[in-house]
N, C-alpha and C positions, 0 to 999 in steps of 0.2 A: 295451904291453897290460897291463891290470889283471887278469890271470888269478888267480883264487882269493883276491882281496883283499876282506875284509869291510868293510862300512860304506859310507857315502855321503860324497862329498867336499864337497858343498854349495857348490861354486864358491869355496872359501876355502883358504888355506894352513892347515897343521895347527894352528899356535898360535891362529889366529883361530877355527877350527872348535871346538877344545877350549874356548876362552873362551865361545863362543856356547852350547855345550851346558851349560856350568857355570851361566851366567846363566839359561838356560831352566829348568834343574833347580831352581835357587833359587826362581825365580818359581812353578814348579809346586808346590813344597813349601810356600811361604808362602801362596799364594792358592788352591790346590786344583785350579785348572784354568786353562789358557791357550789362546789362539787363535793358531794358526800355520799354516804351510804343511804339506802332507801329508808331504813328504820330511823336513822338520825334525822333525815329530812322531814319525815312525817311528824316526828315529835317536835322539831323546830318550827314547823308550820303553825302549830297552835300557839306556841310561845310568841312568835313574831307577830302574828295577827292580833293577839291581845295587846301587845305593846303599841302597834300602829293604831288600833282603835282608841287606846288611851291617849295617844299623842294627838289624835284628831281634835279632841277637846283641849285646846291649849290653855291650861290654867296652872297656877303655881303648885297645887296639890299633885296633879299628874306629873309635873316636872320632877317634884321631889320623890315621888314613888319610883319613877324610872331612873332617877339619878342614883338610887341605891344599887341598881343592877348594871347600868351602862356608864361608859366613860363620858366626860363632858363633850368631847368632839362628836361622839355618836349621838348624844342627846340633841346637840345643836342641829346636826344633819337630819335627825328624825323629825324634830318639831318644825324646822324651817323649810325643808325640801320634800321629804317623803310624805308626811301627813297632809300637807295642803294639796298634793297631787292626787290623793285618795279622798278628798273632801266629799265628793258626790257619790262615792262607791260605798255600798252597804257592807261589804265583806269580800273575801276572796282576793286578798292582796298578793298572794304568792302563787307561783306555778311550779309544779314538779314535772320534770322531763326525765324519763327513764333512759339510761345509757346502755345497760347491759352489765354483765358480770365483770368484776375487777380481775385482772390477770393473775395476781398472786394467790388470792384465796377464794375467788369466785363470789365475793359479796356483791349483791346487786347495787349498782351505782346510780346516782340521780343528781341532776342539777336542780337546785331550788333557786328561783329568781323572783324578784319583785315584778309584778305586772305593771306595765306602763299605761 
């Protein structure tokens, strides 16, 4: 039983789940919005918002922590463009917009985007 365990498993082992969320966060930070399933978007929201909050405090330790998870191009974009635009915002950096079911398997689809 998974009593009191946070997060979604997303039908993947832990290493694959972490890799999936990293690549989705990278795509979100580079493109501004991505289209994915609702469960993945809800899980990505918490990961991305924690990364943005860390990037708002621009110091070397936060850069090193995020550099373990993201590519250098993404780090540069996150620290120089995204984080300063959210400087006065206390949270809620992402928006989920529901699209309806996917045609092939009926999975609920969502667009997750950075709030401007």
